[in-house]
N, CA, C and O atoms as CSV, one atom per row, in Angstrom:
chain,resi,resn,atom,element,x,y,z
A,1,MET,N,N,24.862,70.146,152.758
A,1,MET,CA,C,24.062,69.115,153.413
A,1,MET,C,C,22.709,69.080,152.728
A,1,MET,O,O,22.051,70.106,152.561
A,2,GLY,N,N,22.312,67.894,152.340
A,2,GLY,CA,C,21.019,67.735,151.687
A,2,GLY,C,C,19.870,67.801,152.680
A,2,GLY,O,O,20.070,67.801,153.894
A,3,ILE,N,N,18.665,67.858,152.132
A,3,ILE,CA,C,17.453,67.953,152.958
A,3,ILE,C,C,17.354,66.774,153.923
A,3,ILE,O,O,17.038,66.962,155.098
A,4,LYS,N,N,17.619,65.566,153.442
A,4,LYS,CA,C,17.474,64.400,154.304
A,4,LYS,C,C,18.488,64.430,155.446
A,4,LYS,O,O,18.134,64.143,156.589
A,5,GLU,N,N,19.750,64.776,155.152
A,5,GLU,CA,C,20.748,64.892,156.215
A,5,GLU,C,C,20.359,65.989,157.194
A,5,GLU,O,O,20.539,65.843,158.403
A,6,HIS,N,N,19.831,67.076,156.675
A,6,HIS,CA,C,19.351,68.172,157.533
A,6,HIS,C,C,18.294,67.666,158.506
A,6,HIS,O,O,18.355,67.958,159.700
A,7,THR,N,N,17.340,66.917,158.006
A,7,THR,CA,C,16.256,66.391,158.839
A,7,THR,C,C,16.804,65.460,159.915
A,7,THR,O,O,16.369,65.525,161.065
A,8,LEU,N,N,17.752,64.594,159.559
A,8,LEU,CA,C,18.371,63.689,160.529
A,8,LEU,C,C,19.067,64.490,161.629
A,8,LEU,O,O,18.923,64.192,162.815
A,9,GLN,N,N,19.807,65.488,161.226
A,9,GLN,CA,C,20.575,66.281,162.184
A,9,GLN,C,C,19.665,67.075,163.113
A,9,GLN,O,O,19.943,67.179,164.307
A,10,VAL,N,N,18.584,67.636,162.581
A,10,VAL,CA,C,17.633,68.383,163.416
A,10,VAL,C,C,17.055,67.477,164.499
A,10,VAL,O,O,16.918,67.902,165.646
A,11,LYS,N,N,16.717,66.245,164.155
A,11,LYS,CA,C,16.181,65.294,165.141
A,11,LYS,C,C,17.190,65.029,166.255
A,11,LYS,O,O,16.823,64.957,167.428
A,12,VAL,N,N,18.444,64.885,165.889
A,12,VAL,CA,C,19.487,64.634,166.880
A,12,VAL,C,C,19.599,65.819,167.839
A,12,VAL,O,O,19.601,65.641,169.057
A,13,ILE,N,N,19.690,67.012,167.288
A,13,ILE,CA,C,19.833,68.218,168.120
A,13,ILE,C,C,18.622,68.381,169.031
A,13,ILE,O,O,18.784,68.658,170.219
A,14,GLN,N,N,17.425,68.215,168.507
A,14,GLN,CA,C,16.216,68.348,169.327
A,14,GLN,C,C,16.221,67.349,170.473
A,14,GLN,O,O,15.897,67.703,171.607
A,15,TYR,N,N,16.584,66.111,170.188
A,15,TYR,CA,C,16.605,65.072,171.219
A,15,TYR,C,C,17.623,65.415,172.311
A,15,TYR,O,O,17.300,65.401,173.498
A,16,ILE,N,N,18.850,65.722,171.896
A,16,ILE,CA,C,19.903,65.992,172.884
A,16,ILE,C,C,19.552,67.222,173.708
A,16,ILE,O,O,19.729,67.203,174.927
A,17,ARG,N,N,19.069,68.275,173.097
A,17,ARG,CA,C,18.716,69.483,173.848
A,17,ARG,C,C,17.527,69.263,174.775
A,17,ARG,O,O,17.386,69.967,175.775
A,18,THR,N,N,16.676,68.301,174.456
A,18,THR,CA,C,15.533,67.985,175.315
A,18,THR,C,C,15.941,67.094,176.483
A,18,THR,O,O,15.604,67.382,177.631
A,19,PHE,N,N,16.667,66.008,176.195
A,19,PHE,CA,C,16.952,65.008,177.215
A,19,PHE,C,C,18.326,65.147,177.873
A,19,PHE,O,O,18.576,64.535,178.912
A,20,TRP,N,N,19.198,65.927,177.292
A,20,TRP,CA,C,20.522,66.199,177.850
A,20,TRP,C,C,20.768,67.712,177.799
A,20,TRP,O,O,21.708,68.148,177.135
A,21,PRO,N,N,19.958,68.514,178.472
A,21,PRO,CA,C,20.012,69.975,178.314
A,21,PRO,C,C,21.322,70.626,178.750
A,21,PRO,O,O,21.613,71.748,178.337
A,22,ASN,N,N,22.106,69.957,179.563
A,22,ASN,CA,C,23.361,70.552,180.029
A,22,ASN,C,C,24.568,70.152,179.193
A,22,ASN,O,O,25.695,70.546,179.492
A,23,VAL,N,N,24.332,69.374,178.153
A,23,VAL,CA,C,25.414,68.937,177.272
A,23,VAL,C,C,25.640,70.008,176.203
A,23,VAL,O,O,24.695,70.515,175.599
A,24,LEU,N,N,26.902,70.335,175.986
A,24,LEU,CA,C,27.246,71.330,174.974
A,24,LEU,C,C,27.450,70.634,173.630
A,24,LEU,O,O,28.481,70.004,173.393
A,25,ILE,N,N,26.456,70.759,172.760
A,25,ILE,CA,C,26.518,70.195,171.409
A,25,ILE,C,C,26.211,71.321,170.432
A,25,ILE,O,O,25.323,72.140,170.669
A,26,PHE,N,N,26.949,71.353,169.341
A,26,PHE,CA,C,26.668,72.369,168.332
A,26,PHE,C,C,27.042,71.860,166.945
A,26,PHE,O,O,27.817,70.918,166.782
A,27,SER,N,N,26.452,72.532,165.950
A,27,SER,CA,C,26.718,72.147,164.567
A,27,SER,C,C,27.870,72.964,164.011
A,27,SER,O,O,28.182,74.056,164.486
A,28,ILE,N,N,28.484,72.399,162.995
A,28,ILE,CA,C,29.555,73.064,162.257
A,28,ILE,C,C,29.084,73.097,160.804
A,28,ILE,O,O,29.294,72.142,160.056
A,29,PRO,N,N,28.451,74.194,160.410
A,29,PRO,CA,C,27.768,74.234,159.100
A,29,PRO,C,C,28.694,74.470,157.916
A,29,PRO,O,O,28.549,75.462,157.202
A,30,ASN,N,N,29.645,73.563,157.702
A,30,ASN,CA,C,30.560,73.689,156.572
A,30,ASN,C,C,29.852,73.623,155.226
A,30,ASN,O,O,30.288,74.259,154.266
A,31,GLY,N,N,28.773,72.865,155.146
A,31,GLY,CA,C,28.100,72.677,153.866
A,31,GLY,C,C,26.995,73.679,153.599
A,31,GLY,O,O,26.212,73.494,152.667
A,32,ALA,N,N,26.913,74.732,154.391
A,32,ALA,CA,C,25.828,75.699,154.231
A,32,ALA,C,C,25.901,76.383,152.867
A,32,ALA,O,O,26.972,76.798,152.424
A,33,ALA,N,N,24.762,76.491,152.217
A,33,ALA,CA,C,24.686,77.187,150.935
A,33,ALA,C,C,24.834,78.682,151.187
A,33,ALA,O,O,24.142,79.256,152.029
A,34,THR,N,N,25.731,79.294,150.455
A,34,THR,CA,C,25.972,80.714,150.630
A,34,THR,C,C,26.601,81.261,149.351
A,34,THR,O,O,26.937,80.504,148.440
A,35,SER,N,N,26.752,82.559,149.293
A,35,SER,CA,C,27.348,83.182,148.110
A,35,SER,C,C,28.848,82.894,148.064
A,35,SER,O,O,29.458,82.549,149.076
A,36,ALA,N,N,29.420,83.038,146.896
A,36,ALA,CA,C,30.851,82.805,146.722
A,36,ALA,C,C,31.656,83.769,147.597
A,36,ALA,O,O,32.663,83.377,148.187
A,37,LYS,N,N,31.221,85.011,147.680
A,37,LYS,CA,C,31.924,86.007,148.501
A,37,LYS,C,C,31.870,85.618,149.975
A,37,LYS,O,O,32.882,85.686,150.674
A,38,ASN,N,N,30.698,85.214,150.448
A,38,ASN,CA,C,30.571,84.824,151.849
A,38,ASN,C,C,31.378,83.561,152.132
A,38,ASN,O,O,31.994,83.447,153.192
A,39,ARG,N,N,31.383,82.620,151.204
A,39,ARG,CA,C,32.157,81.388,151.375
A,39,ARG,C,C,33.653,81.716,151.479
A,39,ARG,O,O,34.362,81.126,152.295
A,40,LEU,N,N,34.126,82.649,150.659
A,40,LEU,CA,C,35.527,83.074,150.737
A,40,LEU,C,C,35.804,83.692,152.101
A,40,LEU,O,O,36.816,83.385,152.731
A,41,ASN,N,N,34.914,84.556,152.554
A,41,ASN,CA,C,35.096,85.171,153.876
A,41,ASN,C,C,35.126,84.111,154.975
A,41,ASN,O,O,35.952,84.190,155.884
A,42,LEU,N,N,34.241,83.124,154.903
A,42,LEU,CA,C,34.218,82.050,155.892
A,42,LEU,C,C,35.520,81.246,155.843
A,42,LEU,O,O,36.069,80.881,156.883
A,43,PHE,N,N,36.009,80.972,154.632
A,43,PHE,CA,C,37.276,80.263,154.478
A,43,PHE,C,C,38.405,81.060,155.128
A,43,PHE,O,O,39.230,80.497,155.846
A,44,LEU,N,N,38.442,82.359,154.879
A,44,LEU,CA,C,39.477,83.212,155.467
A,44,LEU,C,C,39.379,83.254,156.990
A,44,LEU,O,O,40.380,83.444,157.681
A,45,GLU,N,N,38.158,83.075,157.507
A,45,GLU,CA,C,37.934,83.062,158.959
A,45,GLU,C,C,38.224,81.694,159.580
A,45,GLU,O,O,38.201,81.562,160.804
A,46,GLY,N,N,38.497,80.674,158.758
A,46,GLY,CA,C,38.868,79.373,159.292
A,46,GLY,C,C,37.986,78.208,158.903
A,46,GLY,O,O,38.207,77.094,159.377
A,47,LEU,N,N,36.997,78.424,158.059
A,47,LEU,CA,C,36.164,77.310,157.576
A,47,LEU,C,C,37.083,76.245,156.977
A,47,LEU,O,O,37.955,76.559,156.166
A,48,THR,N,N,36.888,75.005,157.370
A,48,THR,CA,C,37.758,73.918,156.930
A,48,THR,C,C,36.914,72.789,156.363
A,48,THR,O,O,36.065,72.232,157.060
A,49,ALA,N,N,37.143,72.455,155.117
A,49,ALA,CA,C,36.410,71.371,154.465
A,49,ALA,C,C,36.672,70.059,155.186
A,49,ALA,O,O,37.802,69.754,155.567
A,50,GLY,N,N,35.597,69.284,155.367
A,50,GLY,CA,C,35.728,67.961,155.938
A,50,GLY,C,C,35.455,67.860,157.424
A,50,GLY,O,O,35.386,66.755,157.962
A,51,VAL,N,N,35.295,69.000,158.111
A,51,VAL,CA,C,35.009,68.947,159.545
A,51,VAL,C,C,33.606,68.368,159.729
A,51,VAL,O,O,32.675,68.781,159.037
A,52,PRO,N,N,33.440,67.409,160.662
A,52,PRO,CA,C,32.138,66.771,160.854
A,52,PRO,C,C,31.032,67.759,161.228
A,52,PRO,O,O,31.295,68.885,161.650
A,53,ASP,N,N,29.786,67.302,161.059
A,53,ASP,CA,C,28.602,68.153,161.224
A,53,ASP,C,C,28.340,68.595,162.656
A,53,ASP,O,O,27.927,69.731,162.889
A,54,LEU,N,N,28.576,67.707,163.615
A,54,LEU,CA,C,28.224,67.996,165.009
A,54,LEU,C,C,29.430,67.792,165.907
A,54,LEU,O,O,30.258,66.911,165.674
A,55,PHE,N,N,29.514,68.629,166.946
A,55,PHE,CA,C,30.559,68.463,167.946
A,55,PHE,C,C,29.948,68.470,169.331
A,55,PHE,O,O,29.186,69.369,169.686
A,56,LEU,N,N,30.288,67.465,170.102
A,56,LEU,CA,C,29.875,67.345,171.496
A,56,LEU,C,C,31.104,67.709,172.328
A,56,LEU,O,O,32.054,66.933,172.424
A,57,ALA,N,N,31.070,68.892,172.922
A,57,ALA,CA,C,32.220,69.418,173.666
A,57,ALA,C,C,32.196,68.908,175.104
A,57,ALA,O,O,32.060,69.675,176.057
A,58,GLU,N,N,32.330,67.605,175.226
A,58,GLU,CA,C,32.309,66.935,176.523
A,58,GLU,C,C,33.393,65.856,176.502
A,58,GLU,O,O,33.356,64.952,175.668
A,59,ALA,N,N,34.346,65.950,177.411
A,59,ALA,CA,C,35.381,64.920,177.517
A,59,ALA,C,C,34.801,63.712,178.248
A,59,ALA,O,O,34.223,63.849,179.326
A,60,ARG,N,N,34.957,62.541,177.659
A,60,ARG,CA,C,34.471,61.300,178.264
A,60,ARG,C,C,35.347,60.133,177.810
A,60,ARG,O,O,35.914,60.152,176.718
A,61,HIS,N,N,35.445,59.118,178.669
A,61,HIS,CA,C,36.102,57.855,178.329
A,61,HIS,C,C,37.506,58.057,177.757
A,61,HIS,O,O,37.950,57.290,176.902
A,62,GLY,N,N,38.201,59.091,178.232
A,62,GLY,CA,C,39.562,59.358,177.768
A,62,GLY,C,C,39.650,60.131,176.466
A,62,GLY,O,O,40.750,60.373,175.968
A,63,PHE,N,N,38.502,60.528,175.896
A,63,PHE,CA,C,38.505,61.337,174.666
A,63,PHE,C,C,38.250,62.803,175.006
A,63,PHE,O,O,37.605,63.116,176.007
A,64,ASN,N,N,38.757,63.685,174.170
A,64,ASN,CA,C,38.573,65.130,174.368
A,64,ASN,C,C,37.181,65.607,173.992
A,64,ASN,O,O,36.735,66.646,174.480
A,65,GLY,N,N,36.493,64.879,173.145
A,65,GLY,CA,C,35.168,65.244,172.672
A,65,GLY,C,C,34.735,64.287,171.582
A,65,GLY,O,O,35.494,63.413,171.163
A,66,LEU,N,N,33.503,64.464,171.130
A,66,LEU,CA,C,32.911,63.580,170.122
A,66,LEU,C,C,32.429,64.396,168.929
A,66,LEU,O,O,31.704,65.378,169.084
A,67,PHE,N,N,32.838,63.978,167.748
A,67,PHE,CA,C,32.342,64.549,166.497
A,67,PHE,C,C,31.443,63.521,165.826
A,67,PHE,O,O,31.721,62.322,165.868
A,68,VAL,N,N,30.360,63.995,165.205
A,68,VAL,CA,C,29.456,63.109,164.470
A,68,VAL,C,C,29.223,63.702,163.084
A,68,VAL,O,O,28.831,64.861,162.946
A,69,GLU,N,N,29.466,62.900,162.077
A,69,GLU,CA,C,29.165,63.262,160.690
A,69,GLU,C,C,27.860,62.573,160.314
A,69,GLU,O,O,27.763,61.347,160.383
A,70,MET,N,N,26.862,63.350,159.919
A,70,MET,CA,C,25.570,62.806,159.523
A,70,MET,C,C,25.595,62.481,158.027
A,70,MET,O,O,25.958,63.316,157.198
A,71,LYS,N,N,25.201,61.256,157.709
A,71,LYS,CA,C,25.101,60.814,156.323
A,71,LYS,C,C,23.821,60.011,156.149
A,71,LYS,O,O,23.339,59.374,157.086
A,72,THR,N,N,23.286,60.049,154.956
A,72,THR,CA,C,22.188,59.151,154.612
A,72,THR,C,C,22.787,57.791,154.283
A,72,THR,O,O,24.008,57.642,154.241
A,73,ASP,N,N,21.938,56.805,154.050
A,73,ASP,CA,C,22.441,55.481,153.668
A,73,ASP,C,C,23.258,55.545,152.389
A,73,ASP,O,O,24.197,54.771,152.205
A,74,GLU,N,N,22.896,56.475,151.501
A,74,GLU,CA,C,23.586,56.595,150.217
A,74,GLU,C,C,24.785,57.537,150.288
A,74,GLU,O,O,25.621,57.532,149.385
A,75,GLY,N,N,24.884,58.337,151.338
A,75,GLY,CA,C,25.925,59.357,151.432
A,75,GLY,C,C,27.316,58.762,151.594
A,75,GLY,O,O,27.505,57.769,152.297
A,76,LEU,N,N,28.271,59.377,150.942
A,76,LEU,CA,C,29.653,58.922,151.003
A,76,LEU,C,C,30.507,59.953,151.729
A,76,LEU,O,O,30.308,61.159,151.587
A,77,GLU,N,N,31.441,59.465,152.492
A,77,GLU,CA,C,32.399,60.332,153.159
A,77,GLU,C,C,33.378,60.849,152.099
A,77,GLU,O,O,33.946,60.064,151.339
A,78,SER,N,N,33.570,62.157,152.052
A,78,SER,CA,C,34.488,62.750,151.065
A,78,SER,C,C,35.938,62.515,151.502
A,78,SER,O,O,36.213,62.122,152.636
A,79,HIS,N,N,36.842,62.767,150.573
A,79,HIS,CA,C,38.278,62.657,150.882
A,79,HIS,C,C,38.631,63.576,152.054
A,79,HIS,O,O,39.334,63.163,152.976
A,80,ASP,N,N,38.145,64.821,152.020
A,80,ASP,CA,C,38.425,65.769,153.107
A,80,ASP,C,C,37.857,65.279,154.429
A,80,ASP,O,O,38.503,65.428,155.466
A,81,GLN,N,N,36.658,64.696,154.414
A,81,GLN,CA,C,36.053,64.183,155.647
A,81,GLN,C,C,36.874,63.035,156.233
A,81,GLN,O,O,37.060,62.959,157.447
A,82,LYS,N,N,37.362,62.148,155.378
A,82,LYS,CA,C,38.204,61.046,155.849
A,82,LYS,C,C,39.506,61.576,156.457
A,82,LYS,O,O,39.942,61.124,157.516
A,83,ARG,N,N,40.113,62.542,155.766
A,83,ARG,CA,C,41.377,63.125,156.231
A,83,ARG,C,C,41.192,63.802,157.588
A,83,ARG,O,O,41.997,63.602,158.498
A,84,ILE,N,N,40.136,64.602,157.725
A,84,ILE,CA,C,39.878,65.297,158.989
A,84,ILE,C,C,39.545,64.295,160.097
A,84,ILE,O,O,39.981,64.472,161.235
A,85,ARG,N,N,38.779,63.246,159.779
A,85,ARG,CA,C,38.453,62.225,160.777
A,85,ARG,C,C,39.723,61.620,161.349
A,85,ARG,O,O,39.838,61.460,162.564
A,86,LEU,N,N,40.675,61.282,160.492
A,86,LEU,CA,C,41.929,60.695,160.958
A,86,LEU,C,C,42.749,61.689,161.774
A,86,LEU,O,O,43.356,61.315,162.777
A,87,LEU,N,N,42.770,62.941,161.356
A,87,LEU,CA,C,43.483,63.974,162.119
A,87,LEU,C,C,42.856,64.171,163.499
A,87,LEU,O,O,43.569,64.329,164.489
A,88,LEU,N,N,41.531,64.162,163.564
A,88,LEU,CA,C,40.850,64.300,164.857
A,88,LEU,C,C,41.115,63.092,165.743
A,88,LEU,O,O,41.348,63.239,166.943
A,89,ASN,N,N,41.079,61.890,165.155
A,89,ASN,CA,C,41.397,60.679,165.924
A,89,ASN,C,C,42.808,60.773,166.508
A,89,ASN,O,O,43.028,60.414,167.665
A,90,ASP,N,N,43.762,61.255,165.709
A,90,ASP,CA,C,45.144,61.396,166.173
A,90,ASP,C,C,45.260,62.388,167.331
A,90,ASP,O,O,46.215,62.333,168.106
A,91,ARG,N,N,44.284,63.298,167.447
A,91,ARG,CA,C,44.291,64.310,168.505
A,91,ARG,C,C,43.372,63.935,169.673
A,91,ARG,O,O,43.016,64.776,170.500
A,92,ASN,N,N,43.003,62.670,169.717
A,92,ASN,CA,C,42.224,62.100,170.813
A,92,ASN,C,C,40.761,62.545,170.843
A,92,ASN,O,O,40.169,62.693,171.913
A,93,TYR,N,N,40.191,62.754,169.667
A,93,TYR,CA,C,38.750,62.982,169.534
A,93,TYR,C,C,38.134,61.731,168.916
A,93,TYR,O,O,38.728,61.095,168.046
A,94,LEU,N,N,36.953,61.394,169.373
A,94,LEU,CA,C,36.211,60.279,168.808
A,94,LEU,C,C,35.353,60.827,167.670
A,94,LEU,O,O,34.686,61.849,167.831
A,95,VAL,N,N,35.367,60.159,166.532
A,95,VAL,CA,C,34.611,60.603,165.357
A,95,VAL,C,C,33.815,59.432,164.808
A,95,VAL,O,O,34.361,58.360,164.550
A,96,TYR,N,N,32.509,59.650,164.633
A,96,TYR,CA,C,31.632,58.631,164.062
A,96,TYR,C,C,30.886,59.198,162.861
A,96,TYR,O,O,30.608,60.395,162.791
A,97,VAL,N,N,30.573,58.325,161.928
A,97,VAL,CA,C,29.641,58.634,160.851
A,97,VAL,C,C,28.340,57.939,161.215
A,97,VAL,O,O,28.312,56.721,161.396
A,98,ALA,N,N,27.259,58.710,161.324
A,98,ALA,CA,C,25.943,58.161,161.670
A,98,ALA,C,C,25.036,58.262,160.454
A,98,ALA,O,O,24.964,59.309,159.809
A,99,ARG,N,N,24.343,57.167,160.142
A,99,ARG,CA,C,23.491,57.118,158.960
A,99,ARG,C,C,22.007,57.213,159.292
A,99,ARG,O,O,21.158,57.017,158.423
A,100,SER,N,N,21.699,57.513,160.550
A,100,SER,CA,C,20.321,57.779,160.954
A,100,SER,C,C,20.365,58.621,162.226
A,100,SER,O,O,21.369,58.632,162.939
A,101,SER,N,N,19.276,59.319,162.501
A,101,SER,CA,C,19.218,60.095,163.737
A,101,SER,C,C,19.256,59.158,164.941
A,101,SER,O,O,19.868,59.479,165.960
A,102,GLU,N,N,18.605,58.002,164.826
A,102,GLU,CA,C,18.598,57.042,165.924
A,102,GLU,C,C,20.019,56.550,166.245
A,102,GLU,O,O,20.394,56.431,167.411
A,103,THR,N,N,20.788,56.270,165.210
A,103,THR,CA,C,22.168,55.838,165.417
A,103,THR,C,C,22.982,56.938,166.072
A,103,THR,O,O,23.737,56.673,167.007
A,104,ALA,N,N,22.842,58.162,165.601
A,104,ALA,CA,C,23.584,59.287,166.181
A,104,ALA,C,C,23.220,59.478,167.652
A,104,ALA,O,O,24.098,59.683,168.491
A,105,ILE,N,N,21.941,59.411,167.959
A,105,ILE,CA,C,21.492,59.575,169.345
A,105,ILE,C,C,22.079,58.470,170.221
A,105,ILE,O,O,22.554,58.737,171.325
A,106,GLN,N,N,22.047,57.235,169.731
A,106,GLN,CA,C,22.592,56.123,170.511
A,106,GLN,C,C,24.091,56.285,170.729
A,106,GLN,O,O,24.588,56.024,171.824
A,107,LEU,N,N,24.819,56.715,169.689
A,107,LEU,CA,C,26.259,56.953,169.818
A,107,LEU,C,C,26.537,58.016,170.874
A,107,LEU,O,O,27.435,57.858,171.702
A,108,ILE,N,N,25.767,59.095,170.842
A,108,ILE,CA,C,25.950,60.184,171.794
A,108,ILE,C,C,25.607,59.729,173.205
A,108,ILE,O,O,26.348,60.016,174.145
A,109,GLU,N,N,24.502,59.029,173.362
A,109,GLU,CA,C,24.111,58.537,174.695
A,109,GLU,C,C,25.159,57.559,175.238
A,109,GLU,O,O,25.504,57.623,176.418
A,110,ASP,N,N,25.661,56.668,174.403
A,110,ASP,CA,C,26.702,55.742,174.841
A,110,ASP,C,C,27.955,56.505,175.264
A,110,ASP,O,O,28.590,56.166,176.262
A,111,TYR,N,N,28.299,57.523,174.506
A,111,TYR,CA,C,29.480,58.335,174.816
A,111,TYR,C,C,29.290,59.070,176.146
A,111,TYR,O,O,30.231,59.178,176.932
A,112,LEU,N,N,28.105,59.565,176.396
A,112,LEU,CA,C,27.854,60.340,177.619
A,112,LEU,C,C,27.727,59.470,178.861
A,112,LEU,O,O,27.934,59.957,179.973
A,113,SER,N,N,27.391,58.193,178.698
A,113,SER,CA,C,27.175,57.339,179.883
A,113,SER,C,C,28.465,56.739,180.405
A,113,SER,O,O,28.449,56.003,181.391
């Protein structure tokens, strides 16, 4: 995750934790920079390429939960991200790609209401 995506995601987490403190939201740091040895260990523990950045563990509107992938305007969804998005959709999870913190917050608020 690049610096700009990091900044967008931090804003989303801060907002949700401030205004929706009882909502269970967490990050899935698949893109974290780490050593090759640690990355192998994480892979062996279940790290899966393409899993979206954020997960809202709240069932709403007939969905099991909401995943949000943070991207900049220039960011492209990888092949693995597209594949995982479709697999999650097939399992009754809602998955969105958000290109701004404001968009992500609005998606989450709409999902929670």
